[in-house]
N, C-alpha and C positions, 0 to 999 in steps of 0.2 A: 600710265596710259595717257595719251593725248586727247584732251577734250576738244570737240569741234568748235570752231570759231565761225560766227555768222558775219560775213562781210557784205551782206546784201543791203545794209543800211540801218540795221538795228543799232541803237545807241550803246555806248560803253560807259560804265561807271567804275572808277578806280578807288578802292579803299586803301588809303595811304598813298595818294597821288604825288605827294611831295618827295618821295624817296627817289634816289638817283636812278635806280633801275626802272621803277614804275613810270616816272615822269618822262623818261626817254621814249617809251612806247606810246604813252598818251600823246606826246608831241607828234610823233609820226602819224598816228591815226587822225589827229586833228588836222594836220597838214594835208592828209589824203581826203579830207572833207567829211569825215564821220562826226556825229554828235558825241561829244565826250564831256563827262562830268567826273567829279571825284571829291574826296574829302581827305583831310589830314588834321593832325592835332593843332598845328599852327601854320600860318602862312610863311613863305620864304621867297627868296629871289626866284626860285624855280617855279613855284606856283603862280607867281605874278606873271612870269613869261607865258605860262599856259593860259592864264586869264586874258592876256593880250591877244591870244589866238582865238578867243571866244569860248574857251573851256570854262564851265561853271564849277568853281571850287568852293566847297563848304569847309568852314573851320570847325573842327570837332567831328566825332563819329556819332551820327544819330540816324535812327531808322527812317525818319522822314526826309533824309537826304536823297533817298532813292525814289524816283518818280514812277509810281506804279501805274500812272495813266499812260506812260510811254515806257513800258518795262525794259530796262537795259540788260545787257550782259554785264555781270558784276565780276570785276577782276581783283584778285587778292594775291598778295605775296606770301611767302612762308611766315613772315613776321605777323600776319593777321591771324588771331586765334578765333575759335568758334564762338566765343562769348561776345564778339564784336556785334553791336546791334545792327549794323548794315548787312553783315554776313547772315545774321539770324533772319532778318526780314526777307532777304533774298531767298533763303532756303524755304521759309514758310510760304512764300508765294510762288515757288517752283521756278524761279528765275535761273538762267544758266549761270553757274559760278565757275569762273575760269581761273586757273593759276597764271601768274605772270608769264611763266615759261610756256604755257599753251599759246599765248598770243605771240611771244617771240618766235616760237617754232613755226607758227603759221606765217609770220612775216618773212622768216628766213626762206621759206619755200616759195615766196613770191619773186625772189631774186636769184641771181647766181651769187650765193652768199659766201662770205669768208668769215667763219666762226673762229674766234680766238679764245682758246682754252688754256688752262694751266693754273697751278696753285698761286704763282706769283707772275707779275709782269703783264697781265691781260690788258689792263687799261692803257698802259704806255704802248704796248705793241699794237693794240687796236688804233690808238691815236696815230702812230707812225704809218700804219697801213692806210688808214683813211686819208692822211695828209698826202702821201705819195700818189694815191689815186686821184685825189682832188687836184693836185698840182699838175698831173699829167692830162687833165681835161676829161677824165672819165666820169665826173659828176656823180660820185657814189652817195648812197644813203648810209647813215651811220647811227648805231645805237651802242653807246658805251657807258661805263660806270664812272665817268669823270667828266668835268667840263673842260672844253678845249677852246681857246680863243680863236683859232682858225675858222671855226664854224659857230662860235658864240654860244656854246652850250654842250649838252651831252647827247644831242641827237641832231640829225640833218636828213632831210628828204631831198634826194637828188633825182635827176631824170635818167641816170645811167642804169645799167643792168646789175651793178654790184651793190650788195649790202655788206658792210663791215659790222659785225655784231660780237660783243663780248659774251662769251659763253661760260656761265658760272657753275662750278661743281659743288658749291657749298651744301645744297640740299638734294643732290642726286638727279636733278632735272636735266642735266647735261645730255642724258640719253635720248631726249626728245628731239634733238636738233638734227636735221637732215641737210647738210650743207655741201656746197660745191668744193670749197677748200676748208680744211680744218688745220689750225695751228695748235700745237701742244708745246708750251714753253718749258714746262717742268711738272713733276708730280711729287707732292709731299702730302703728309697728313696735316691739315690745317683746321679742320672742323670736327673735333672729337665729340661735339654734341650730336653729330649726325653719323659719323663713321666710327666703328670700333677699332679699326686698324688700317694700316697702309694698304693691305691687300684689297680691302673693299674700295678704296680710292682708285687703285690701279684698275679694278674691274670696270668702274664707271668710265674711266678714260678709254679703256679698250672698247667698250660699247659705243662711245662717242666716235672713236676712230673708224669703226666699221661702218658708220653711217655717213662718212665723208667720202666724196669721190677721190680727193687728193689729200693726203696727210703730210704736213710739214712739221717735222719734229726736231727738237734740240737734243742732240746726242751727248751734250755735256752733262745732261741729267742722267744718271745711271738708271733711274726708274723708267725713263722714256726709252733709253737705248735698249734695255733688256725686255721691255714689255709691250712696246708699240711698234707696229710695222709702219715705218715712215716711207712715203714715196719720195720725199725730198728731205734731206737732212741739212742741218746747219750746226756749226761748232766754232768756238773761239780757238780751239787747240787741236782738234782731230783733223788731220789733213785728208782723211778719206771722206769727209763730209762734202756734200754738194756745194755748200757755201761755207767759206771759212775766211780768216783774216791773217795778215802778217804785218810786221812793222807797226805794231800798235803803240800809240803814245797817249798817255793820260795826262792832260795838263789841267791847271786850275780853271781854265775857261772852256775847254772842249775835249772831245775824244777823237783821235785821228787813227785811221787804219787803212791798209790796202785790202780791198775785197777781192777774193778769189772765187771764181765760179767754175766748178768742176775742173780744177787744175789750171784754169786760164785767168790771168790777172785782168780784172775789170778796170780798176783805178782806185784812187784814194778818196776817202770820205772825211769830212769834218762834221762831227755831231755835237750839237750844243748840249745834249744831255750827257751827264758825267757818269763814269763808272763802268765796270765790266758788265754788269747786268743790263745796262742800257745799250751797250754795244751789241750784246746778244739779242736784245729786243729789236734793234735796228736791222740786224742780219736776217731775222725772221721776216721783217717787213720787206727787205730787199728781195728775199726769195719769192714772196708773193708778187711783188711788182714785176719781177722778171718773168714769172710764170704767166702773168696776164698780158705780157708783151710790152712793158714800158722800157724805153731805151735807157741805157746806163747813164748817159749824160743828164737826162731829166731827173733821175734818181739822185745823182751826186749833187746836182744844182739845188734840189729841194731840201735835202737833209739838214743843212746848216740853219734853215729857217724854222725847223720844227721844234717848238718849245715844250711839247708834251701836254699832259693833262694837269688840271689843278690838283693840289695836295700830293703831287709826286715831285718831291724836292722843289717845292714852289717857294721862291724867295718872296716873302711878304713885305720886306722893307729893310732898310739899313738906318739905324738911329744911334747917334753918338758913337759911331764906329762899330756897332754891334749888328750883325746880320741875322735876321729871323727867318727861319725856314719851316714850312709846314709840310709834313710828309705822312702818308697814310700807312706806313709800315707798322704792322702789328704782329707779325710772325717772326720768330728768331732769325730765319734766313733773310727776311726783308730788312730787318734792323741791321744785321751785319753788312748787307750791301749798301744801305743808305749811309751808315756811318763811315764806311770805307770811302764813299764818294765825298762825304763831308771832310774827312781827313785829307783827301786828295786836294780839295779846294782850299783848305786852311792848314797849311803845313807848318806855319810858324806860331800860331796862336791857339787858343783853347777851342775844343769842340765840346759844347755843353749839350747833353742829351736829356730831353724832358720826355718821359715815357709814361703813357697812360695804358696800363694793361687792359685788354679787350676781351671780355667774357671770362667768367670763372672757370668754365670747362677747359678753355684753351690755356689759361694761365697755369692751372694746376697740372695739366698734362705736360706742358713744356717748361716747367719751372727750371729744371736743370739747364735746358738749352738757352733760356732767357738769361740765366746767370752768366753765360759765356758770350753773350751777344754784344757787349758794350766795350770791348777792348780798344776800340778806336776813339772812345770818348775820354776826355780829361775830367769831366764832372758828370754825374748822373743824378737826375731827380726822378723819383717814382711817385705817382699819385695813387689814390684808391682805384680799384678796378672798375671799369665801365661795364655795367651789367649786360647791356644790349638785350634786354627782355628776359635774361636768365634770372632764376631765383638764387639768392645767396645761401648756399648750404653751409657756410662757415668753415669750409675746408682750406681756403686760401685767402690771403689778404695782400694788399699793396705793400704793407710793412714787411711781410715775408719775402716778397719779390725783391725789395730793396736790400734786405739782409742777405739774400742769396747772391745778388750781384756784388755786394760789398765783400763777401767771403772769398771771391775769386778775382776781384778787380785789383789791379796793381795799385790803384789809388783808392783803397777802400774807405778812407776817411772822407773822400769826396763823393760819396754816395748818400743821398738824402731822401728821406721819405716825407713827402708833403701831401697830406690827404686831399685837400680841395684845390680848386683852380685859384681861389683867392690866396691860399697859402703859397702856391707856385708863383703867382704874380708878385706878391710882396717879397719873396725870396730873390727872385730874378732882378727886381728893381735895385735891391741892395747889393747883389753879388756879381752881376754881369759887368764886364769891363770892355773897353774899346779893343777891337780885334777879335772878340769872341764870335763864334758861329753857334747860334742857339737853334737846335733842331728839335722841333716838337713832333713826337712820334706817337701815332695811334689812330684807330679808326672810329674813335668815339667823339666826344665834344671838347677835347683838349685844345683844339685850335681856337676855341672861343677866348682863350686867355692871351692870345698873341696880340691882338689890337690894343686892348687896354694896357698891356705891359709896355708896348712900344710907345703908347701915348704918355704914360707916366714917366718913362725913361727920358723922353724928349723934354718933358716939363721940368725935370730935375736939373 
């Protein structure tokens, strides 16, 4: 059920304001002129940006962070538990406690919103949609789960009528959103901590689709094709789709294709984002752009300049001939797609995959799928599992993941279990060589090992 949001001027306080999703909404509210405060366990670049806007940010979670003299609406995400002292003081004093999704749903209803949903590809697709609207002069507002250099962050408040919002299915709150356009990129089971089976996931997406005026669906995904009524379809291979492609060329530097709209050739695009999955994401963005009336040439001119969001095959640097890439992939399908792009870019030298499994529940549920996800890598390094607030029940370990990958990998001897980030750094400094493409995969803190590894390699 949607909790009411008071936009009459009452302050907002975010518990966990430094998170990528929470901070985006806090940014929009602060730019709209609301009084915003929040807390997080530590400060970061995102919280500093909010402070520069006038947001009061507390380090650590404490009851006295909440100003009872000017009682705010308290915003929490699913990650905040009921033992949190700020949550408890809010409840004890009868303050409104809102879920992050309540606020996002309320903001979505303020605009002609474009909600981007799907198990994979949400952030990249949202970035592409927002970029095309921005370049076309439509001045959109944007709330996404990644930072994009084109608007210097994970959120943007524009003066136009459109809001591009990433719609997350992980906790079932997808059903709260009432949007003008809804995109569904794909449907898979990715959060076994919340869903028991794929059928429950499908039901959530069906409920989301019913609340959208127009649904744009990828019929390359069998679960979308079979279960979602899409008003506009897109596909890389199905010529019956409203938007499809021909003459596709994947090069080490770009992706090129001819775009076809309802049987009519629009023209050729060059996309700086690599791989089939990103071509599919671009096709979704093109479908949105055409629906809102953007001319084809404006779309074709803009796409080469879109570099996507951070942590989506983000090149962090090249040192001693070694390319370091940070990627958020943490589901088997995402890893397969990311490593296929890596192999496409690095056809003559090694692709080294460094993988930090994310959540015990996901790792256990998809162990077999993970074992088959690294065929495009020449070397695989697996760390301990990143808990992401889950309790370790002892049923699965990083060592077991490495063993499973080695059992099916053609280069089983090149699969290594290295528990800690320091272990990973030491190993990479010794074993990486010129020409390698080192891809860091995971939604946890693995990317913290990239900068010190690059630094040490440069010094050697």
